[in-house]
N, C-alpha and C positions, 0 to 999 in steps of 0.2 A: 534483785539478785540479777549480780552481774552473769553475763554465762560465758563459756569458758574458751579460753583463746584458740586461736588454729594447733599450734602448740600443744596445748593439753589435750585441747580430741588426737592427736595423732598420737600418743605418748597414751590413751587410753585407748583409745583403739587399737595399741602399738603389744599393750599390756594380754587384753581383752582375747589378742588374737596366739599370741603366745601361749598364757594358760590353754587353750583351749588346744592348741597345735605346736608346741614342743618347738617352736622357736627358740623363746631362750635355748632348749639346753643344747640346739646345734649349733647357733651361733656361743657357747661354751665348750662344745667339743671341737669350731671350729680353729677358736683361737687358741684348747690348747694341742693340736696339734701341727706337729714339727716336719721339718724334715732336712736327715741331715747329712751336711753338708760334704765331700769326698769327689775322688775323682773321677771314680762313676756316676754323679745325682742323675748328669743329666743321663744317663740310660731309662733314668727313671719319669721323664716326660712321656718320651714314645707307650709305652698306658693309656696316659689320659688323652694322648694323641688319635689313640686305638677308640677309646672312647669314644673322642670327638666325631671322627667317624663315621662311625656307629647312630651317632642322631645325625648328622649331616643325610644318610643311606633310612633312615626312615621318615623323617618332613618329606624328603624328595619323594618316597613306594609313597606317603604317604598319596602325596600328589599323583603321582603319575594313575592310581587304583580310582580315582576320580573318572578316568575318561577309559581304562580298559576292559575290555570285555573278553572272560575265560574262557573259548572255543575255539577248534582247530578256525572255524568259520571267520571270527570276523576277526581273532586277537592281531593278523599284519594289520587289518586293516585297521583296528581301532591303537595302531602303535601309530603309523603313519597318521593320523588324520589328529591326532596330539602333535607329530612333529609339524603337518605342515601346516591347521585352525588353527591352533591355542594360540595362545602371546606365550613364550617363549615357553613353548612344552618341548620343543625342541634341546633347551638350555638345560631343562629342566632334569629330562634325560637323560643327554652328555652328563653334566654331576649328579647323577645318582650312577652312572657305568663307572666315569673314572674316582669317584670318593669309593667304591667298592673295592677297586682296585687296588689304592691304596690307603685303603682298611688291610685290606689280609695283609699287604707287603707293608705296614707298622705289623699286624698283629703277628705275623713273621721274625720281626725283628723283639718281638720287645720277647718273646718267644727265646729268642737265641742266645737275649742275651740275661737274660732271672738264666739258664739256661748255664753263661756262661760264672757270670757273680755269683751262683749257685746260691742263688736265692730261693732255694725250694729247704736247704737245710730248716729243722725242726726246728719251731715248731710250724712249720709254713708245708709241711707234705697235700696238705685238702689247699689252701689255696693255692698251688700247681696242678695237682688233680685239677681243680676246678679249673682252672688255662688252660687246660687239653683239651676239657670235652669243651667249653669255648670255643678251641681254637676251629673241630672240626661241627660243631654249627655253626663256623663259619664259611667253613670250605663248603660246609649241603647248600647255605645260601647259596651260595654260587654256585654248583651246581645246578638247580635250580632253575632260579630265577634264567645261566644264561637258552632256553628253553624257551620262554615267554610270549617273545618279538614272537615264537614262527616262522627265523628265515630260515632262512637254506641247509645256511653253518650250524645254526643250533640244532637245529632238527639231524642232520647225520650225528654230530656232535655228540646227541646225546644218547639219540641207537648206539655211538658205539660206548659209550659212556655208560650203557646198561646192558650193555653183554657183556659186558667186566663181572659184574658180578657173578652174573649167571656160571660159573664156573669154579665157584667157592663145592666143597665137597661140602653133596647132600640136602644144602637148604639152598642153593646155586639153583635152578632156576623156578621159584617162589620164592627166592628175595626179586627176582630177576619181571617176574609178571608180579608182584609190588608193586613197582618203580613204575612197573610200562598199565598196570590196570588193565593186562591182557600178554598176548605173547607180541604184538609189535607199537610198535615207538605210533600211539592213533590221536587222538580226541581228547580220550580220557584220561594219558597220558600229560596233558599239557596238563590240564582238568586238572589232576591229582599233585602237578608240580606246584600248577595257581595254591590252592588249598595248603603247602607242603610249607612253602612262604611264606606266603601271607597268615599262617593262621598258627600252625603245629612248633615251629622253627620260631619264630618272634615270641613265643610263650620257653617254649624250652632257654633260647635267648634269656628273655627277664629272670626266669629263677636262677640259672647258674650267674647269670652278672649278677645280682642282689647279693648271691652267697661270695661269690670273690668278691667283692669290692668291701663289705661286711669284713670280709679276711683280713684284706687288707688292709682296714681301720681297724681290726682286735689288735696286730699282728704289728703294724707298722712298715716303714721300711725297710727291708732285709739289708743289713751292711755287712759289706765282702769279709772272710778275714784275714787278708793280707790290711786291710784299711785297720780294722779293727784293734792290728799288734799293732803295730805303728801308733797309732793314732788314740790315744787313752779320754781324752775330754776332746770328743769332734764335736766343733759346731754345726750350732743347726739354723735353719728358716723356716721362721711362721707362716704356719699353710696361708691361712689369712691373715694378709693379704696376698703379702711378697710370692708366694709360689704358683696362687693361684693366680698372679695375674702374671705373670711369666707361663702360664697352662698358657693365661689366653693370649700372651703373643704367639707364640708357634700355632693358634686355635686362626687366629687370623690370616696368618701367614701362609698356614694349610688347604682355607678357601681362598682364602684370593689368588693362590695352585690350579686349584680347586675348575675356578673361574677362567684362568686362562685358557686353561686346558680342555674346556667344553668347548668355550670360542674359539680356538684354535684350532682342536681339535677333536668334532663334534664325531660323535657316535652316530656310525650310520645305521640303515635297515638293514639292509645287504635286500635279498632277494626275497619272495611268500619261499616259506616249502614245500613242493608237491612231491609226498611221499612215491609216487610214482615217476619220478628220474632216477640213472644209479648219482650216486654219491660221486660231490663232485674231487680231482685229488687235491690229495693237500690238509685233507682235511684233521681240526686234533682242536684237544681242546681250550681251553682255556691256558693264560702259563704256570697257571699256580699249576695244574694238572703233568704238565706236558714231558716233565723230568717223571714222572710216572707212565704217562699210555709212552714215549720214547722205550724206557725197561725191556716194557713185554714184549713190544717191536724192535728187542734186544734175543728177549729169549729163547735158542731154539724149541721148538715145538715140541721134542719127547722131550727128557731127560730124566735119567735114570727109571723111565717107565712110564714117571709121571711128567703132566702134560703142562707145555710150560706156561702156560696162560692161567691156570693155578698156581705154580709154580712161584706165579711172579707177586699172583692177587694175597696170598696165604701168605709171600714175604713184606707184604707191605701189612696187613691185618699185628701183620703181627712187630712193626716197630709203630706200629701204631699204637696198640695192648706195652711195650718199652718202652714208649715215648712217657705215658702215663704212670709209666711203676716207677719213672726213673729216681723218683723221693726215696722209696724205700730200693731202692738195686746200689746206690753210692753210699755204702757205711762210714767209705772214709771223710766225703765231707761232713752226713753226719755228726762224726766224733768233733768233727773241725781238723781237718790232715787232707793235704793238698793231696787232691787225685786226679792226676792226671792223665791218666787210658780215657773219664769223659772226655777231657775234652779234646785232647782227639779225637777223638770219637766224631764227637760233635762242630771241628772242621771235616773230616772226611763228610758228614753228613753234606755241610755246606756247600761243599767238595764239590761231591757228585748228583744234588742238586741242580747246581749252575752250570755243570757239562749237561750237564741230561737236558737242561731246558737249554740251551745254545743250540747241541747236537741237534734237539725237536725242531730248533727253527731255519736250521743252515742243507740240515742235508733231505735229500735227493729222498720226497714221496714215492712210496711205496706200497701206498696203498690208500 
């Protein structure tokens, strides 16, 4: 009896694994999936780019966890040791920091492209809602991760950031103490933020990302109404391997940009936080929160008898709720009719964020 050839053994192993792990179904799904080709197809790649940058975050974050010690006495020193004694530790930390910023930027671009293309139209309302929740989770990642190096800038920026929820009516003081683990920013805050950053948020991210990707697969890529009206028979591109190869080129380009940014503009550690020292001038949060921070600075102390900070925070929460409910508010787009009002609102929101962010970095510090 002759022994099976190597190709026969591989085929047998493939059949065995395919039956038990469902590889055949995944392969069939990848071959059947198609991407519509039109003048807005470019925006489809931004979602995949965001997912790739998140994967970079996960990989580099796991490496950083091997050395990080989440306590006020050791956090700064552990990061310092990582950057000065661990081979390529400084590079891994810089890639983690830069990929976080690029991921948030890509997610903003993806969100607004979906908004302007009205890709939240039925039956994709829940896809939009899951994406809006993912945006909130990613911003929470940025907020909680900023404190972990326990340096001066992150300490006082977190102090300012955790002060903001305290002005929310009724539940404000409770929210502040919940975030800080007490009345002030201390080592308990650091430990709490660490737990949120590496356990709670990843669990939520995994859940909502799975829902979001399932819904995208279920409903396919949205085609703008204007394109549908002009083209009754659109060409389609196979997802595998054509679209996936194009996506991979973008991922490799992003990886090259990340490596360049991390190498030529490495993330600095700064000075260790000292809670007893006064806050340095010009303290501000990360760039994606600067517009909100600057807005609070411009609101007067009292507006119609209401505290200005309270009014600002309630306004931000209202804007977030409206963003979440966009598919249910834009009924004209749901009926396939153009809605220039929502487009104008989106453009105004972008202009507002850009202008306020620019003012936040160029205006003279007042506190």
